N, C-alpha and C positions, 0 to 999 in steps of 0.2 A: 504494500500500500504506500502511496506517495502523497505528500502534502506540498503543493506548489503555491508560493506566495510572491506576488509582484510588488515592488516598491520602486517606482520610477526614479532613475538617476542616483540611487543609493549605491555607494561603493561596496565592494565585498566585505570590508571590515564593518561598515555600518549595517549591512544586511545580517552579518553574523551577530552583532551586538543587539540590534533592535528587533530582529525578526526570528532568526534561527534559534538563538538561545532560549527566548521565552517559549517557543513551540516545543523545543526539546525538553525543557523542564516540565511543561504541562503534560506531554505525552509519555514521559518516562515512568509515570506512576500507573500507566494502564496495565492491567493484568493480561498476561499472555504474550507480551512483547519480548522477543528474544534478542533483538538488535535494533538500535536506533542510530541512524547516521544522518548527517546534514552536510550539504554543500552550499556555500554562499557565493553568489556571483554578483556582478553589477546588475542591480535591479531585480534579482531573482533569488529566492530561497527554495532549495529542494531538500525536503526531509523525507527519508525513506524508513518505513517501519517494516521489519521482518517479524512475522508472527510464528508462534509455535504451531506445529502441524495439526494439533487437535483443536485449534481455536476456530470458532464459527465466524467467518469474515463478515457476515451480515450484522451480527451484534457488535463485532469489533469496529465496524464502520460507524455505528450509532454512538459508541463510546468515544471514538476519536472525534466525531463532530461535536459532541457535548463538551469535551475538554477544550476544543478550539473556540467554541462559543464563550466559554468562561474567561478566556484571556483576550478576547477581541479588543477590549478597551485598553489592554496593555500594549498593543501593537501601534505603530505610527498611524495617525489619522489618514494620511495619504496612501497608506498601503492598502492594496486590494484585499478582499476577503479571501482567506486561505481556501484553496481548491483541493478537495480530496479525490484522488483517482485510484481505482482498483487495478492499475496496471503498473508494471515496472517500466519507468521511462528509459532504462537502459536496454529494454527488449526491442525487438523489431516488429513492425506490423505483420499481421498474419495474412493481410490481403491489401493489394494496392491496385487502384484503377485510375487511368488517365482519361480526362475529358478534353475534347478540342472542338472548336467552333465548326459548324456545318453551314448554317445560314443566319447566324446572328447579325443584326444590323451593324453592331459595333463589336468586332472580335475582342476588343479590350474589356468588354463587359462580361467575359466568360466567367471569371472568378466570382463576380457578384451574382451571376446567374446560378452558379453551382452552390454558393452559400445560401441563397434565398430559396431556390427551388429544389435542389438535389440533396443537400446535406441532411435535411429532416428525414428523408426516406431511410438513410442508414442509421441515424440515431435511434429510430424506433425499433430496430432489430435487436431482439433480446440476445445478450451475450457480448454486444459491442460496447467496450468501455470508453473508447475515445475515437472521434472522427477528426483527423487532422487534414487541413487543406493547405497546400503549398503551391507556389507559382501563380502566374497571372498578374493582373493589374488590380489595385485596390483604389476605388474612387473616393475622393474627398473634395470638400470645398475649402479653398485656401483664402484667408484674409491676410494680405501682406501689407503691413503698415509701412508707411514712408517715415523713417525716423525724423527727418527734418520737419515734415508737416505736423506729426504728432507732437514734436517739441514746440513748434510755433503755436499750435492750438492748445497746448497744455493738456494733451490727452494722456491720461495715466493708463498704460496697457492693463495693469491689474484691475483697475476699476472697469475697464472696457469689457473684460471677461464677465464680470458680474452683470453689466448692463445687457450684454447679448443674451446671457443665460436667463435673466429675469424677464426679458421681453418675449422670448421664444417659448411661450407656454399659454395654454388655455386654462383658465382658472374658474371652477364652479363658484358662483357668488350667492347662491341660494335660490329662492323661487318666489313668484308673485302670482296672484289670481288673474286669470285672463278669461273673462266671461265666466262660464261654469267650470272652467278647468284651472288648475294650478300648474303653471309651466316653470321649469327650471331656468335660471338665469346664468349665463356663462359669459365671462369676459374673454374675447378672442384676441390673442396676440401672436399666436404661432406663425412663423414664417411659412409662406406657401411657395416661395421661389427665391432665387438669388436677388431678383429685383427688390423684393420686400426687405431682404437683409441689407442691401445697399442703401435703401431709403431710411434706415434706422437712425433716429436722431440721437447723437451721443454727446452733445454739448451745445451751449448757446453763447459762449464767450466770443466776442468780436464778430459776431454774425447775427444780422437781424432775423434771418430765417432759421437760425440754428445750424449746427454742423452735422452733416450726414456722414455715415460710415464710408460711403463711396468717395467722399472728398479727401479722406486721409489714407485710404487703403485701396489696393486693387483686389477685387473679389472675382474669383474664377472657379469653375468646376473642372477639375482635372484629376490626375492620378497621383498617388503618393510616389515619392522618389523611390525607385526600385533598388533593393539591396540583394534580391534573390529572384530566381526564375526557375521554371521547370520546362524542359523540352523533351519531346517524344519523337525520336528519329529526325531531330533537327528542327522540328516545328514547335511553336509555342503551344503549351498545354497547361492544364491544371491537374495536379496529382491529389487524389483522395486516398489517404492511408487509414486503414481501420485497425485498431488495437483490440485484442480480445481480453475479456475478463479472465482472471486466473480460474482454472478448473472447468471452463466451458469447452464444449466440444467444437473443434474447428470445422469438422465436416458438416455438422448440423447448421452452424452459423453460416458457412459458405453457401449451403443450399438455399437458405433464406435470403442471402445477399443476391444470389442468382435470380430469384423470383423478383426481388426489388429492382434489379437491373432491367428485367423484362418490362416491369411497370414504367420505369423511367424511359425506356425505348418507345413504348406505346404513347406516352404522354408528351415526350420532348424529342422524339427521334428526328423530327424535321429541322430542329434547331441545333442540336449538338450530337456528337458521336462519342463513343467510349470504347476503351480497349483495356483488357485485363493485363496488368503488368506482372503481378505475382499473386499466387493463391496457394497458401500452405497446404490446404486440404487436397489439392491435386497430387502432391507428392505423397501424402499419407494414403490416399485412396490407391494410387499406383503401387505403393509398397504393400498394402493389404492384398491387392489383386495378385501381386507377385508371390505373396505367402500362400494364398489359396492355390496358385499354380504349383508351388513347391510341394504342398500337401498332396495334391493329386498325382504329380509325377513321382514323388517319393513312394506313395502307396503302390502305384503300378510297377515301379522298379523292384520294390520289395516282393510283391506278388510274383513277378517274373522269376526272381532268384529262387523263391521257394518252389515254384513250379519245376524248375530245372533240377532242383535237389530231390524233391519228393516224387517226381515222375507220375503224379496223378492230380486230378482236378479237385477231388474231394478235400484233401488235406489243406492245400493252399486256400481253397474257398472257405473252409472253416476258419482259418487264420485271418482271411480278409474280412470275414463277418465280424471279427472282434473289433474292427475299427468303428463301424457305426454303433455297435453295442457299447463301445467305450466312449465315443465322442458325444452321443446324445445325452446320456446321464451327466457327462462332464459339463456340457453346455447348461444343463439345469443347475448344476452347482455353481457355474460361473454367474448365473443370474442371482443365485442366493447370496453369493459373496460380492456381488456388484462388480464383477470383472467384465469389462467390455471387450468387444472384438477390435483389437488394435495391433500395432506392429509387434509389441512385446508378447501379448498373450498368444497370438497366432504363431509367432516365432517359437514360443514354448511348445505349442502343439506340433510344429514341424520337427522339432528336436525329439519330441516324445513318440512320433510315428514309428521310427525305427525300433525304439524300446518297447512299444506296445506289443510287438510280436514276440519279444523275448520270453516272457512268462508263458504265453500260450504255446510257443515253440517247444519249450521244455516239457510242458504237460503233454502235448501231443506226441512228442518223441517217446516219452515214458509209456504212454498207452500203446503206441505202435510196437515198441520193443516187446511188451508183454503179450500183445496180440499175436505175434509170431510164435510165442511159446504156448500160449493158452488160446484154444480155439473159441472159447466162450467169450464174447465181446464184453459182457457185463463184468465178468471176473477180471478180464484184462484191464478194463478201465479202473476197477477198484485197486488192483495191484499196482498199476502205473501211478495212480494218484498217491498211494501210500509211499511210493519210492521218492517222489519229487516234491511233495507239497512243502516240506521243510525248506529245501533249497530254493524253490520258487518264492516262498514267502520271504526268506532272508535276503534273496537277491533283490526283489522289488523294494523291500523295506530299506535296503542299503541305499538304493538310488533316491528314495524319498527322503531318508535322513540327510543325505548329502545336500539336497536342494532346500529342505525345509528351513534351515537357519536364514536363508536369504529373505524369507518372508518378513523376518523381524528386524532386518537392518533398516536404520532410519536415515542414513545419509543419502548422497546422490545415487550410489549404487542401488540402494533400496528402492528409491523412486523409479529408477530406470528398469531394474530387473525383478521387482517384486511380483508383477503380474505374470512375467515369464515363469518365475518359480512356482507361483500358484498354479499356473496351467500345467506344468510338469507334474507337480505333486498330486493334483486332483486327477489328471488323466492316468497316471501310474497307479494310483489307489484304486480307481475304477477298473483298470486293466487287470489288477490282481484278482479282484472279485470275479471278473469275467473269465479269467483263465481257470480259476478253481471251481466255478459252478456252471458256467455256460459251455465251456469246451467239452466237458464230459457228456452233456446233454446233446450237443450238436454231433459229437462223435458217435454216440449211440444211434442217432438218426441217419447219418450219412455213410457210416463205415460198413453197413450191411452189404451194399453192392459195390464196394470199392474195388477197383482194379487198376493195375499199373498200365499207363498208356505207352504205346509203342510209336516211334517216329524215326525216320531216317535223317531228320534235321540234325546238322552237325552239333549245334549248341545243346540239343536235347540229350545227346550221348556224351557230352563233355564230362558230366559227373556220373560215375558208376560207383555206387556205394561200396560194394565188396572190394573192388579194385583199389579205391582210394584208401579204405581202412587198412587193407593188407599192406599197402605201401607205407602208410603212416606207422603201423606197428613195427615194420622192419626199420623205419627211420628212427623210432624212439629207442629200439634196442641198440641200434648203431650208436646213437648219442649216449645211451647209458654206459656203454663200454668205454666211451671217451668223455665222461661227464666232466672231468677236471678241465680238459681242453675247452669243452663247450662253455663251462662256467667262466673261464678266463676270457674267452671270446666275447661273452655277453657283457662282462664288466669292462672289457676294453672298449667296446662300442658305447657303453654307458659313459665312460670317462671322455671318450671322443665327442659324444653329443654335447657334453657340458661345455666344451670349448666353443660351441656355436652360440652359447647364451650371451656372452658379452657383445657379440656382433649383431645381435638382434636389435632392431629399432624398437624403442619402448614408448608408448603413448597411453593416454588415459582411455580414450575411445577411438575406434578406427575412423578415418576420414571418409566422408561420403562424397561420391561423385555428384556433380550437378550440371545443369545446363546454363548456369549463370556465373558470372564473375564480376566483382565490384572493384573499381579502381578509384582510389582516393588521392586527389591532387591537392596538396596544401601549399598555397602561395604565401608570401610574406604578409604579415599583418599590416593593415592599412592599404592593401591593394584595392583599387577602385573597382566598382561593378563593371565598368566598361572593359577593363583589363581582364576581369574574370570571364566575361562573355567571349572576348577574343581568344582567350586560352581554351575555353570549352569548345569553340568552333573548330579550333585546330585539332583537338583530339577527336571530335565527332567526325570530321572529314576523313581521318585515318581509318576509322572503323566502319563507316557507312558503306565503303566500297568493298568491304570484306564479305564475300558471298556466304560464309558460315554464320555471320551475325544475323539473327532474326530481328532484333530490335535494340535500340539504345535509349535508355532513360537517363537524362542529364539533370542533376540537381546542382544549380549554380548558386553559391553564396548561402548565407544564413536566412532563415525565415523568422517570423515573429511568433511562431507557435511555441507554447510552453513545452510541449512534448519534444519538439525538435531541439530546443535549448537544453533539454535534460538528457540528451542521448550521448553526450561525450564530456569528458573531463575538461577539455580545453576548447575554447571557442576560437576557431580560426577561419580565415577566408579560404574556403575550400570549394572544390568541384568534385562531385561524385558521379562516376559513370557506371551504370548498371548494364552490362552487356548480357543479352539473352541469345543463346545459340540454338540452332535447330537440333543438334545432337549433343550428347554429353561431351564435356570438355576433355580433350586428350592432352597428353604431355606436349605434343607438337604444337597445339593451339596455345598452351601456356607459354612455351618458348617464344612463339611469335608475339604474344602480348607483351612479354617481358622485353623483347628486342625493340618493339615500338616504344615502350615506356622508357627504356634506356636512351633511345635516340632522341625522343622529345625532351627528356630530362637534361641531356647534355646541351641541347640547343637552347633551352630556356632557363637553365639553371634553377629548377624548382625542386621541391621535395615531393617525392611520390611514394605512396604506400599501396602497392597492389596487394589485394587480399581476396581469396575466394569467398563467395557468398554462400554459405552452407544453407541448404534448403531446410534441413531439420534443425530447429533451434536446440532440441534436446541434446543432440550429440555434437554441438558445435565444438570444433577443435581449438583448444586454448592451451595446449600442453607446453608450449615453448615460452609462455609469458608468465612470470611470477609477479604478483602484486603483494608488496609488503607495506604494512602500516607501521609507522613509528612515531613515538612521542618523545621529543627532545626537551630536557629540562631547561629552566631559565639560565641564560648565559652561555648556552652551547651554540657554537657557530655552525649554522647549517652548511656553509661552504666548506668549512674544515672537515666536517663529518662526511660530506658527499665526496670530497676530493680523496680522502683516505679510503673510503669504500671503493671508489672507482679504481684506485691504484691497486688495491689488493685483488679485486675481481679480475682486472686486466692481467695481473700477474698469474692468476689462476688459469685464465683463458682469454687471449686477445680478442676473441670474437664476441664477447659479452658486451651488451649495451645497457647502460644504467641511465635512467631518466626519472626525475621527480616531477610529478604533476604540478604545473604552475611555475616550473623552473624557468621557462622562457617568458619573462615578464613583458607586459605590453607598455609601450611608451604613452605617457599621458602629460597633459599640461595642467598643472595645479595653479589655481588662482587663489591667493591668500589675502585675507582681509586685515586691514589695520583696525583693531578694536576701538582705539581712541577716536579715529576719524569717523568710524561708523556712528558712534554716539554723538559726536560733535555735529555731524552733518545730518542727523535725523534718519538714519537707516537701520534696518535690522538685517541679520544674516539671511533670514528666510526671504525677505523682500528682494535683496540683491540676487540671490540664487534663482528665484523664480523669473526675474527679468532676463537673466542670462540664458536660462532654459528656453524662454520664449523666443529670444533672439536667435538661438542656434537650432532648436528642434521644433519650435512652435508649441502651442498648447491646445489640447483638445478642449473645445468650449462646450459644444452641444451638438445636436443632430438636426438636420433638415429633413422633415418627413414630407414625402410627396409620392403619390401613387403607391401607397403601402410600403415604400422603401425608406430606409433611413441612411442618410449620407452624413458622415462625420464632418464637422466644421472645425478647422484648425486655425488658430490665430498666431501670427508670427510677424517677422520683419522681412522686408525684401532682401533676397540673397545678394543682389549686386551691391547693396549698401553695407553688407557685412562680409566682404570677400576674403578677409584675412584677420589675423589677430589684432593688428593695429586698428583696423576699423571697429572691431569689437570693443577695444578699450576706449575708443572715442565716443561710444554710444552714451547718450545722456539719459538718465533715468530719474523719475521724480522721488523726492524724499517726503517725509511727513510734514514739512513746512511748505510744500508746493513748489519747491525749487528743483531745477533740473541740473544734475551733477554728472560729469563724465566718470565712467568706471575707472579710468586711469588714476583718479584722485584717491580712490579707496582700495585699489587692488594692486597686487604685485604678481608677476608671472614667474613660474619655475617649471622646467621640463624634467619629469622624473619617470622612473620605471616602477610600475605597480603590480601587485599580485592580481591575478585574474580570478582565482578561486580560493576559498578557505574551506577546510574540511573539519568536521567535528564528529566524534563518536561518543554519544552520551554527553557527559560534561567535559570531556577532554578534547583539546585541540590537537589534531593529528595531521600528518603528512602522508601522502601515498607515493610509494616508490615503485617504479616498474623496472624489472630486470628481464631483458629479452635475451634468450639463449637461442641462436640460430640452430637449424637442424644439423649443421656441420660442426657444431661446437663439441669439444672433447670432454668438457666437465659434466658431472652428473649432479642430480638434485641434492644428494647428501652433502657433497663437498661444497656446493653453493650455499646451502643453508648453514653449514658449519662456519664458513668464512664470514658470512653476513653476521651471524650471531656473535662470533668472537669479537669482531670490531665493535658491535653495539655494546657488548659487555664492557669492553675497555673504556668506552667513552660514556658509560652510564646512560645509555639510551634504551628506552623500553621499546621493544618491537614485537609484532605478531603478524602472522600471515593473514591476508584478506580471505574472506569466507570461501572463495572458490577453490583456493589451495588447501586451506585447513580442512574444509569439508571433504576434499579428495583424500587427504591423509587419514582422516577419521574413517572414511569409507573403506579405504584399503585395510586399515587396522581391523575394522569390524568384519570384513570378509575373511581376513586371515584367522581371526578369533573364531568365526563361525565354521571355517574349514577345520580348525583344530577340534572344536566341539563335535563336528560331524565325524571326525576320525575316531574320537573317543567313543561316541555313541555306537558307531559301526563295530568297533572292537568289542564293546560290551554285548551287543546283540549277537555277534558271531560266537563269542565266548559262551554265552548262555545257550545258543542253539547247538553248538558242537560239544559243549561241556568240556572245554579245553581252553587253557590260557595260551598254549603254544601255537596251535593251528591258526587262530586269527592273526597272530604276529607275523607268521610266514606269509599269509595272504596280503596283509597290508604292506609289508616290506617289499613285496614284489611290485608295488604300484609305481615307485620312482623310475623303474626300468622302462616305462613307456616313453620317457624322454629320449630314448634311443631313436625313436621315429619322429617325435614331436618337434624338437628343436631344429634338426636338419630340414624338416618339411617347411617350417616357418621361414627359415633362412633362404632356401632355394626358391620358394614361392614368392618371396618379397613381402610377405605379410609381417605385421608387427606383433609384439607381445603387448596385449591390452586386456581390458576387462572382458571383451568377447572371447578371446582365446583362453583366458583364465577360467571362464565358465565351461569351456570345453574340457579343460583339465579336471574340473570338479566332476563333470559328467563321466569322465573316464574312470574315476575312482570307483563309481558304482559298477561299471561294466567289468573291470578287472576282478573285483571281488565276486561278482556274479559268476564268472567263469570258474574261478578257483573254488568257490563253495559248491558249485554243481559237480565238479570233478571229485571233490573230497566226499560228497554225499554218496556217490556210487562206489568210490574206493572203500569207504568205511562199510558200505552195505555188503560188498563182496567179501570183505574180511570177516564179517559176522557170519557169512554163509560157509566159512571154513577154508577159504582159499588162502594160500600163502601170499606174501606181499607182492612178489613179482607177478604172479598170475592175476592177483586182484588189480594191480596197476594196469596190466594189458586189457583186462575185461572192462575196467573203468574207462580207459582211453577209447576202447572200441565203442562204448555206450555214449560217451559225451562228444565224440568227434562230430557227428552230424548235428546235434543241437548247437554246439559252439559255432560250427560252420554256418548254420542257418541264422543264428542270432547275429553274428558279425556281418554276414552277407546282407541280411535285410537292413541292418542299421547303416552300413556303409552306403548301400544303394539308396536308402532313404535320405542320406545326407548329400547325395550328389547334387541336387538342385542348389543347396546352400553352398557347396564346395565351389561351384562354377558361377556364383553370384548372379543367378537368374533373377530377373525382375528388378524393379526400382528399389534401391536401398539394400540390395543383396550383399554389397560389400561390407555392410555393418556386421553380418553374421559369417562372412567368408572366413575370417581367422578361426572362428569356432569350428567351422566345417573342416578346415585344414587340420586342426588339432585332433578332432574326433576321428577322422578317417585315418590319419597317420598313426594315432594312438591305438586304434582298433587293429590295424595291420600288425603293429608290434605286439599287441595283446594276444593275437592269435598264436604267434610263435611262443610267447611266454606260457599261455594256457595249455598248449598242446605238448610242450616239451619241458620247459623249466619247472613249472608247478608240479606235474606228475612225478618227475624225478626227485625233486626235493622232498615231497611227501614219502616217496618210496624209500629213500635213504634214511629219512627220519624214523620211519617205522622199522626199518631193517636194523638200525643201530639202537 
């Protein structure tokens, strides 16, 4: 939640003292506030409230408004009423639309048309928190006083403001009887036109007929002096940016916006045209469609693998039926737990598809094994279930235990992956019930007429069960006789895989591909609007002739919107180009954009910050930028502290960039008063300041209403009479005695550099430091933090990381703790199931060996180690334990039947070979759509797919060779 307060012409220091501090003190006592921060700029205070996750924002909004109402009298009288918004001003709009003229009589009236006719349509849509309009021309009526005439006629500009405001109103005066009726009496003085305004009598001194406003001022209806503009493919346009309320559904809001756009087209299609610049819901919908596609492809591939292995249609059909019987109850539980169909929940289902077959595979394999021994199907089903129900339960519960802790994580990872974890836990829980109860019933119905299908198709004959098992048993006997060599080889490859770890790129979340890229061009402060437009045209011409570019949105300069002012720490003269491409941006496109940027940068000597515009705000990549907040005690030199920090960090790595927000101060001219002369000449500080403001910026007086439109009236002085500072100091203003005194008699001038923004956290004044580490930098996060903190401790400076980093560290810590708890719970469950402390240790210690395949696969595929790949590692823990527990269940069973260890090992290997092959084949093929990043947003889960597939391939070797032989030698000894 954000509180925005305007106070015209107040310096950052004045904004902090008079506005930000009282608001922070009032809101600091609100229950449920976890963080309170403020930024004070010239004329603007931005106070951001971060609430605890269990707080109802509806009631929080009421409490906030009540607190602000209580301190309204403590704020400056000229300050606007604090505005509360339920959106983060640092966030980006979820939908952007451009409007341009089609047949308007005056194309410059486009913005006024959008504000008066179009804006209301969007504000009525539920879930839209803010409608921001930028670009276009803003109409106003200018009253430009002639300083010489106003001085000659003794016209006081401050009194003139009161005269104009007082006359421009209709006042109800009461009522009088008129015949049998009593009619209201109203005094009419409101201006109907510019002519009425010009005829306003403002004085009578020295003129028999009085002095009219038009005699001392030029009155004209024109447009405000432009400081910003919006262009769409090089043409003038107006941009409407829509911000979403937190927690609202983007897709639902977007659908309502589309309906609104149709209404606007029906009502105003002959006058204006519109084009959709950006719609966040399109990306989300495309991602969900891609996940649906992955679900279907994964199911079909898994079914095809089972068909080749089982060689009949009945068994794979039974397994395929487990999917609808699992998903439908899961969807009902989704509704109960209020889990929507989104990227994360559907991604969890995609991961679970492969695992859904596992429990049913094992149950079906146990029934089939007994059916070959026992002709009676019912007895075969009972015997098969008695053999595998423990291993099936422990295997599924292992996977559930591994993912269940993610549900309770409260940090960023919890927000991102909670619904995925819910989806996996729910679907696996239902699949366990389906495998234990539904599979036996379906088997009893369909196995009666089961027969093995024959085919001459090459793939059909690829897997021959007896042949493969015979080769496998010969291989395991061969490995048994050379177990020492095999073990050394396994550990050699394990150590070798660890050498890949330092070379893996590490990031918080994987970077998403998009069809958009944003280029930020920052010109020196003080650059005129004309120079900004010339620079923007230069860049637009470069990209408009590029055939891959679909559209270009150019945002030139700053706007007067509160939300725009709140979107960056530093206010600069900037140009932002948003390039939209027909296809996803490739590396070749990026190189071409960078080459163009470098060429234009060298030509014009400007600063440029090219940056990809990620379509998904949730996974926006910010891993290379660290924001630190520090509080320096009184007397500590900021320059000395920053110089020392930069030297140490550059010694650590020359590529590191250090910057303090507000470090680049803006140049200002300070006009200082002589207090004694102010009193002697009959002036007050407020009177002089308001006169200077009117001379330079003009003063909004009132509005002219005509044809249901309101046009602001601004009073000021002629620009040509105040062309430079010397003319300003020669300006004569009236004092309390009616005399006109030049400003030069009471003011002195000094050019200084001033702070642009001041920051506070609670009651502390803070500074924000940005440390940028390029991708090619050699240093790591730990050494960076250590160096930073050691210097801060030496200089007695309090520091802490900004929430985005601290939250990440807490999230990583939470997930590691949850992973540790999962390890302990899995061990306890296995120990209780197998009534042994030793067996679960062997199963769990075999888990790290999957890195033999995981780390090299990530390295050679070019994928990074991130949260997505870490989720895959968590998933593999359940799979490895599943295979090991299944083998030990059969190994122990055959030992109880009186077999010696070697024979029991061979029988167990023969029994588990096909179930392990089926489980891993179905899971790997189910992961193939994720592995190849099919669909929009697929690259988000691609690292997870790489980890799971490579880990499963490694797990097959471990499960079929290493695990059986370890258990054999343990039992033998």
